[in-house]
N, C-alpha and C positions, 0 to 999 in steps of 0.2 A: 150791889152790896150783898155779901153773903150773910144769911140769917144764922146767927150763932146758936139758935135753938133748933136748927135743922137736925133731925135725928139720924139722917144718913151720914152726916159728917162723923159722928161718934162711932158708927159702925165701920166706916172706912178706916178709922185709926187702927182698928184691930187687924186690918188686912194690909197695912202699909209695910212694905219691905224696905229695910234699911240698906244702905249701899254695901255694908260689910256682908250681907246675906247673899248677894249675887255672886255666883261662881266666877272665878277669875279665868282669864284666857291670855294666851300669848299674842301680843300685838305683832302682826306680820311685818309692820313697818319699822319696828324697833329691832335693834341688834339682839339676836336670840340667845346667844350662848353666854353663860357666866364665865368668868376668867378661871380656867382650870388648867394651867400650864403644867406639863409633865417635866418637872425639874430633874427627875432621875435619869432621863435620857441625855440631858446636857451636863450633868454634874460629873466632873472628872475626879477620880480618887486622889486625895491629897491629905497631907497631915503636917502639922507643925509641932514643935516641941511642947509636950504637955497637952496637946489637943489632937488625939489620934483619930477622931471620927469625922465623918461627913454625914449630912442629913438631907433628905430630898423627899419630894411628894410625887406620888404616882396616882393620877386621877382614875376613877373607875368609869368604864364605859356603861351605857344604859343596860347592855345585855348582862352585865355582871352584877346588876343592882341587887337582885334577890339573894345572891350568894354572899354579898358583903354586908348588907344592912342587917343589923341585929337589934338595934334599939327601936322602941316604938316612937311614932311621931309625937312630938310635944303637944300637949293638949291645947296650947295657945295657938298653934299653927293651924290654919284652915284645912279642912279635909281635902279640898280641891287641889291644894298645893302638892299633895302626894302623887299626883298624876304626872308630874314633870321632874326631870333630872337635868341639872346644869342649865336651866332656863329660868326666866323671870315672868311667870304669869301674874297678871294684876286684875283687880276689879277697881272700882272707883276710889277706894280708900286703903287698899292693901296690895302689897307686892311681896312675893316670897320666892325662895329658891331652895333647892336641896342639892348638896354636893357630897359626894362620897369619894374615898380614895385611901391610899396607904401612905403613912409617913414611915420612911425607912432610914435606919441608922446603919452606916457602913464603916468598916475599918479596911481601908484599901478597897478591894473589890468584894470583900466578904461582908455579907449581911450579918449584923450582930444584934439587931433589935428592930422592932416595928410596932405599929398599932394601926387599926382600921379607924379612919376618921369618918364620923357621921355628923355633917354640919347642916343645920337648918337656919335660914335667915328670913326675917319678917320685917318689912317696912310698913308702918302704919301712919297714914295721914289723918289728921283730925279736921273734919270739915267745919268745926265750930271754934277752932283755935289756931293760932300761928304755931303749930307744933307738928313735928315729924319724929317718930321714934324708930330706931333700928335695933331690933333684938336678934341675938344669935344664940343658938344652943349648940355647944361644942361637945360632941360625944366621942368616947373612945371605947373600942372593943378589941379583943384579942391582943392585948398588950403582951409583949414578949421581949426578953433580954433588956438591952439598953433603951427600949421603948418606954420603960417605966421611969426613966430619968428625964423625959421630955416635959417641958413646961410651955405655956403659951401666954402671949399678951395680945391685946386687941387695940387697934388704933383707928378711931373714927375719922372720916373725912367727908368732904362734900365739894362738888364743883357747881358753878352757877351762883345765882344771888341767894346765898344761904349762909347760915352761921352754925358752927358746931358748938354745942352747949355743954358737952361732957368731956372729961379727961380720958386719956388712954387707960385701958383696963390693966391692972398690975399683973406681973407674972404669977401664973396660977398652975398648980399641979393638976394633971388629969386623973380621973378616977374611973377605973374600968367599969363599964356597964351603966355609967351615969352621965347626965348632961351637966355642963357648966353653962349657966346663962350669963350673957353679956348684954348690957343695956346702954344704948347711946341715944342722945336727944339732939335734935336739930331744929332750926326755924328758918323761915324765909326772911330776907332782908326787906322789911317794911317799916316806914317811918311812922305810920299811924296818923299822919296829918292830912292826907288827901287820898282819894281813890287810887289804889295802886295794885299792880299785878306783878308778882315775881315768878316768871316762868323759866323752865329749863333748869330745874333743881335735880341734881343727881347725887344721892348719898352713896357712900361706899364704906367698907370696913376692911382692914387688913388684919388677918390673924397671923401672928409671927410665932413659929414653933422653934424652940431653942433647946439645945442640949449643952450642959456645962462643959463637956469635953469635945464639942464639935467646933470645927473651924468656921462653919457657916450657919445660917438659919434658913428656914423655909417660910415663905410668905404665901398664904392663900388669900386671894382677893375676892371679896363679894361686892360686886359693883352692878347696880341696876342700870339698864340701858333704856328705860322708859321714863321720861321726865315727870317730875311733880311740879305742881303750881301752888303757890300761896298767894292770897290776895287780901286786901283791906277794902271793904265796902263795895267790891265790884259785883257782888251777887245781889245787891239790893238792900235797902234800909230795913226791911222786915226780916232779914236773915242775919245771923251772927256776923259781926263786923269782920272778924278774922276767920280764916279757914284755909285748909290745904287739901288737895285731891290729886289723883292721876287723871289729867284732863283728856287723855287720848282713849280712855275707856268710856265708851258710849253706853250709858246705863239704859235700862228698860223700865218705863213707867207702866205698872200693871193695873188694869182697870177691871174690878170684879163684876161680872155680869149679874151675879146673884143680888147685888145691892143696887147697881145702876143700870137696870135693864135697857131703858130707852137710850141712855147716853152711850152705853157700851155697844148696843146694836148699831148705832149710827157710826161709831168708829170702825167697827168690823165691816160694815157695808161700804164705807168710803174707801177703806184700804183694799177691799176686794175689787172695787172699781178702778184701782190703780193709783190712788192718791198715796203720797209718801208717808213714812213713819213706821211701817210694820217692821218687826225684827228681821234681820237679814237672812236671806236664803241664797244659795248659789246663783250668781248672776243677778241678784236683786238686793241692793243695799242702798236705800235712799232714806237716811235719817231726817229727823226734824232738827231745827236749830233755834234756840231760844233768842228772843229779842226782848229788850227792856224799855225801849222808847214808848212812852204811854200814848203819844199821838199816833204812832204806827199801829199799836195794838187796837186803839179805837177805830182807826180806819179799816183795819182788817175785819173787825167785827161788823162794822156798818156795811162794808162791801159785800161780805158773805150773806148777810141777812136782809139785803135790800129788797129781795123778792118775797120775803116772808110776810104773812098777813099783818097789817097794822091798822088798828091796835091788835095785839096778840089776844087770843082767847084767854079767858080768865084761868089762871093756874098753869099757863104754859109760857115757855120762853124759846127763843131761837138759839139753837146750838150750832156752831160752825166747826167745820173740819177742813183742813188742818186748823189747830187752835190759833186763836188770834194772837197769842203771845209767841208765835213762831215766825221765822223768816219765810216759811212756806205758806203763810196766811194769804187770804184772798187778794189783798191789795199789794203787799210787799213782794209777793212772788209774781203777780200778774198771770198766774197759772190757774189750773182747775181747782175747784173747791166744792164743798157740799154743805147744805144746811138742812136741819130738821127741827120741827117743833117737838119739844120734850117737856115733861113736868118740871116746874121751877125748882123743886127740891133736888131733883137729879142734876139739873144743869149747874146749880150753885155748888152742890156737893162735889160734882166732878171737877169744877174749877178749883175748889179748895184742895182737893186731892192732888191735882197737878201742881199747885203752888207748894204743897208739902214735899213733893218729889223734887222740885227745884231747890228747896231748902236743904233736904237731906243729902242730895247729890252735889250741892253747891254749884249749880249751873250759872255761869255768867253769860253775857251776850255772845252769841255765835257758838256756844257749846252745843254739841250734837247729842241726840238721844232718840230712843224709840218708844212707841206706845204699843202695848199688847193687851188685848182683851183676854181675860182668864175666866174660867168657869168655876 
């Protein structure tokens, strides 16, 4: 049992990092590129009576990014998202993309208008609710000629076990130098009657640009290629019943040495000796995986601490690594493990700190994660 009066637990609360604070990265196993088809290359000049124009989209290459981008990153978009163009980096609860390009209006082969499109997309999963939001900021710069007449609408979508909760965004005029924000809401398909997991959720949004005198329209698709997951009670009864995350992002549980000296030193020593769980380095990526079966957790703890003095010295407990609540634990893995005697307050506070990480990152059984000692 964890002592609720343990002063170390309150100190650790100030050091706990939420999942939205961890910088995002591009998953090498997910499709990397956002959909940015160059329709200007394929559009054939044409016109009909009363509709003399055609409209097309020319995406920007990364090398042209600084020359095109004129608007500041929206404050709501994480700073780490600015490091990527036409990709979808994610952390445990957020995924974002940045797309740039030029919307061009033509009359025959002659360009008669344009504007520079600056598009940010942000998908946010709520780890404590059955809720996914998809926000977009549609910016226009360097409007010219018939470019001023272009409007846009936004159509939300989703593939997999999910529901779209909002209607299409109505036709809206662009304003030079400003963003128009579009907000969509989605949810996982969960009955709420039994433990459920809805995996493989892929939100998308189509921005459709229209000109009143154009024979066609331009559709710019923002579609993430890393799945989301929503679940009901799969993370445990002491965690919010509903929640959604990006499960392929393996978060890092950070243990402050300044508060948990003995506990942190044991982790660092065990990882140095080759036990799994350290943050990945080239050629070394061996995460831990959460388990929730209580009998397995107890067996892991008993196996790891079977050689520790019994009874324990007053004020000391046996700490095991890898943690008993992981598949890599002493009994469930059948592999190497480590034990140390450390002060009771540190052992219990360290366990509570790990449970808080499980809750914040919404880890269910077999979810992978890392542990890092920080100074």
